[in-house]
Structure formats: C-alpha cells, structure tokens
C-alpha positions as CSV (number, residue, x, y, z in Angstrom):
1,X,0.0,0.0,0.0
2,X,1.4,3.4,-1.0
3,X,2.1,5.8,1.9
4,X,1.9,9.6,1.9
5,X,4.9,11.9,1.6
6,X,4.5,12.9,5.3
7,X,4.5,9.4,6.5
8,X,7.4,8.5,4.3
9,X,9.5,11.3,5.8
10,X,8.5,10.4,9.3
11,X,9.3,6.8,9.0
12,X,12.6,7.2,7.0
13,X,14.0,10.2,8.9
14,X,12.1,11.8,11.7
15,X,11.4,8.6,13.7
16,X,15.2,8.2,14.2
17,X,15.7,11.9,15.1
18,X,13.0,11.7,17.7
19,X,14.8,8.6,19.1
20,X,11.9,6.3,18.4
21,X,14.4,3.4,17.9
22,X,11.7,0.8,17.4
23,X,10.1,2.9,14.6
24,X,13.5,3.6,13.0
25,X,14.4,-0.1,13.1
26,X,11.1,-1.1,11.6
27,X,11.5,1.4,8.8
28,X,14.9,-0.2,7.9
29,X,13.2,-3.6,7.7
30,X,10.3,-2.4,5.7
31,X,12.3,-0.3,3.2
32,X,14.9,-3.0,2.5
33,X,18.0,-4.1,4.3
34,X,21.0,-4.8,2.1
35,X,20.5,-2.1,-0.4
36,X,19.0,0.5,2.0
37,X,21.1,3.5,2.9
38,X,20.3,6.6,5.0
39,X,22.4,9.6,5.7
40,X,21.9,13.0,7.3
41,X,24.1,16.2,7.1
42,X,23.6,19.4,9.0
43,X,23.9,22.6,7.1
44,X,26.8,24.6,8.3
45,X,26.4,28.2,9.4
46,X,28.2,30.1,6.6
47,X,27.6,32.5,3.8
48,X,24.0,33.7,3.4
49,X,22.8,31.0,5.8
50,X,25.0,32.5,8.6
51,X,23.5,36.0,8.1
52,X,20.0,34.5,8.1
53,X,20.7,33.1,11.5
54,X,22.2,36.4,12.8
55,X,19.2,38.2,11.4
56,X,16.8,35.9,13.2
57,X,18.6,36.5,16.5
58,X,18.4,40.3,16.0
59,X,14.7,40.0,15.1
60,X,14.1,38.1,18.4
61,X,16.0,40.8,20.4
62,X,14.5,43.8,18.8
63,X,10.9,42.5,18.7
64,X,11.2,41.4,22.4
65,X,12.5,44.9,23.4
66,X,9.8,46.7,21.4
67,X,7.0,44.6,23.0
68,X,8.6,44.9,26.4
69,X,8.7,48.7,26.3
70,X,5.2,48.9,24.9
71,X,3.6,46.6,27.5
72,X,5.7,47.5,30.5
73,X,5.4,51.3,30.2
74,X,1.9,51.6,28.7
75,X,0.0,48.7,30.0
76,X,1.2,46.4,32.8
77,X,4.4,44.8,34.0
78,X,2.7,41.4,34.4
79,X,2.4,41.2,30.6
80,X,6.2,40.9,30.4
81,X,6.1,37.5,32.1
82,X,3.6,36.3,29.5
83,X,5.9,37.7,26.8
84,X,8.9,35.8,28.2
85,X,6.9,32.6,28.2
86,X,5.6,33.1,24.7
87,X,9.1,33.7,23.3
88,X,10.7,30.8,25.2
89,X,8.1,28.2,24.4
90,X,6.3,29.3,21.3
91,X,7.9,32.0,19.1
92,X,11.6,30.9,19.2
93,X,10.9,27.1,18.9
94,X,8.4,27.7,16.0
95,X,10.7,30.0,14.0
96,X,14.3,29.0,14.8
97,X,13.7,25.7,13.0
98,X,13.8,27.6,9.7
99,X,17.5,28.4,10.3
100,X,18.3,25.0,11.8
101,X,18.4,22.8,8.7
102,X,19.5,19.3,7.9
103,X,19.3,17.3,4.7
104,X,18.5,13.7,4.9
105,X,18.9,11.2,2.1
106,X,17.7,7.6,1.8
107,X,18.1,5.0,-0.9
108,X,15.2,2.6,-0.7
109,X,13.5,0.2,-3.2
110,X,15.4,1.7,-6.1
111,X,14.6,5.3,-5.2
112,X,16.7,8.3,-4.1
113,X,14.7,10.2,-1.5
114,X,15.8,13.6,-0.3
115,X,14.2,15.6,2.5
116,X,14.9,18.9,4.1
117,X,14.5,18.7,7.9
118,X,13.7,21.8,10.0
119,X,14.6,21.8,13.7
120,X,14.8,17.9,13.7
121,X,11.0,17.7,13.9
122,X,9.5,18.8,10.6
123,X,10.3,17.6,7.1
124,X,9.8,18.6,3.5
125,X,10.2,16.2,0.7
126,X,12.5,17.7,-2.0
127,X,13.2,14.8,-4.4
128,X,11.9,11.3,-4.9
129,X,13.6,10.0,-8.0
130,X,14.2,6.5,-9.5
131,X,17.9,5.7,-9.5
132,X,17.5,3.8,-12.7
133,X,16.5,7.1,-14.4
134,X,19.7,8.9,-13.3
135,X,22.1,9.6,-16.1
136,X,25.1,10.3,-13.9
137,X,26.2,9.9,-10.3
138,X,29.8,11.2,-9.8
139,X,32.0,13.4,-7.7
140,X,31.2,17.1,-8.0
141,X,34.5,18.3,-9.2
142,X,35.9,20.2,-12.2
143,X,36.4,17.0,-14.3
144,X,32.7,15.9,-14.1
145,X,31.3,19.4,-14.1
146,X,32.9,19.9,-17.5
147,X,32.0,16.4,-18.7
148,X,28.3,16.8,-17.9
149,X,28.1,20.5,-18.5
150,X,26.8,21.2,-15.0
151,X,27.7,24.8,-15.2
152,X,25.1,25.4,-17.9
153,X,22.3,27.9,-17.0
154,X,19.6,25.4,-18.0
155,X,20.8,22.8,-15.5
156,X,19.1,23.4,-12.2
157,X,21.1,22.6,-9.0
158,X,19.5,21.3,-5.8
159,X,22.1,21.7,-3.1
160,X,21.6,19.4,-0.1
161,X,24.9,19.5,1.6
162,X,26.5,20.7,4.9
163,X,28.8,23.1,2.9
164,X,29.7,23.6,-0.7
165,X,33.3,23.7,0.5
166,X,33.1,20.0,1.4
167,X,35.7,17.8,-0.3
168,X,33.4,14.9,-0.8
169,X,30.5,16.4,-2.8
170,X,28.7,14.2,-5.3
171,X,26.0,15.0,-7.8
172,X,23.2,12.9,-9.3
173,X,21.8,14.0,-12.7
174,X,18.1,13.6,-13.1
175,X,15.2,14.9,-15.1
176,X,12.6,17.0,-13.3
177,X,9.6,18.1,-15.4
178,X,11.7,17.2,-18.5
179,X,14.5,19.5,-17.5
180,X,18.0,18.5,-16.3
181,X,18.7,18.9,-12.6
182,X,21.8,18.1,-10.6
183,X,21.2,17.0,-7.0
184,X,24.4,17.8,-5.0
185,X,24.8,15.7,-1.9
186,X,27.4,14.2,0.4
187,X,27.4,10.4,0.2
188,X,28.5,7.6,2.4
189,X,30.3,4.4,1.3
190,X,27.1,2.5,1.8
191,X,24.9,4.9,-0.2
192,X,27.3,4.8,-3.1
193,X,27.2,1.0,-3.1
194,X,23.4,1.1,-3.0
195,X,23.3,3.6,-5.9
196,X,25.6,1.4,-7.9
197,X,23.5,-1.6,-7.2
198,X,20.5,0.0,-8.8
199,X,22.3,1.7,-11.7
200,X,25.9,0.5,-12.0
201,X,26.5,1.9,-15.5
202,X,26.4,5.6,-14.4
203,X,27.7,5.6,-10.8
204,X,31.3,6.5,-10.1
205,X,32.4,5.1,-6.8
206,X,35.3,6.8,-4.9
207,X,36.6,6.5,-1.4
208,X,34.6,8.7,1.1
209,X,35.1,9.2,4.8
210,X,31.6,8.3,5.9
C-alpha cells in the first residue's frame, strides 16, 4: 500500500531523530535491508545562511524589546512575564527551525529520497527519483562538471549539503519536469554502493570518509 509523503519522511527520517528506535528499526526492515542506505548532514552556518541566523537572532531581540517597552510602560508589567513565556516556548521554537536545517537522504527500493528537515522535527520532501533514471552519479569536481556541462544555465542545481566547501561532494543528474537537474549531496560508502546496485552503469564510486 502506498504511503503519503508525510508518513514516508516520518518513517525514514524523523522517527530516528526523535529517538523512536523501534520505529526507525522497523523502517529499515520495511524499506529494504541490504540495499537500503540513509544519511543526514547538518547545514553549516556560513555565507548567506550565517546571516539569516544572525538576522533571526536580532529579530528576536528587537521585537522582544519593542514589545517589552510597549507593554511595560503603557500597560502592565505582568504582561512581560507572558511575553517571556511566549518567546521561550512558542515563538523561538516555532521560528528558529527555519534556520536549523538538515538534509536527509535515503536510498530505498530503487529510489533516491531527499528531504529537508527543519529543527529535527519537521520535514519537507524535496526529491523522490528513480535511481535507474539517473544519467550520472559522480564526484562534483571540475572533471565531471565539464563532462556533464553542469555549469550550464539550464541545469538546475539542488544543493543538499552541509557546505559547498566539502571535499566529498557528489551529484546525481536527473530529469525534473523534463529539465535536467543536478542533486548535489554528500554520500557515504554504503549509499554509493546502494546507488551502484540500482544503476551500475552511471555511478562512479570513490573513497569517502563516511
């Protein structure tokens, strides 16, 4: 029976993050054992993402001070206690997740599944592609960028990595809505072997640290 995207993400990724070990183990059995692979990378705080996080912190501070002054001076000091509770348990937990990002990959039943995880609790499915349809899986370096013309403007790039400065970047070339797209990711040895199992003619396997 087909499962929804939300349930797929929960069973593949979030059950493990929430330390529901029984659910995570069950998902491994259900989605295949030998050729199943799962990996998570946390987006590093650098570049534009770094400034997004800094901006979020300043927004918390400035909005807190503005509301503090408004309610404390004009209304009632008691409201400030409610404000502190609201920021601590509602506002910050609900918004900081958008600058606390992980990318999770799974290889299951011949599919490459990529999800964007916010705050370790909420997930968004980015890609669910058949590995047999991929036309290339190789290191993301100058040699293969030139070989597959990845620098062309009409090739979309989906970056799901901890950092573009990582030395172990890979790409998978797929078709999305009849247009070429390169999924940039950080593989593990197991995930490369699983990818090769499902499409050995296009997968370049190199030594990686994971």
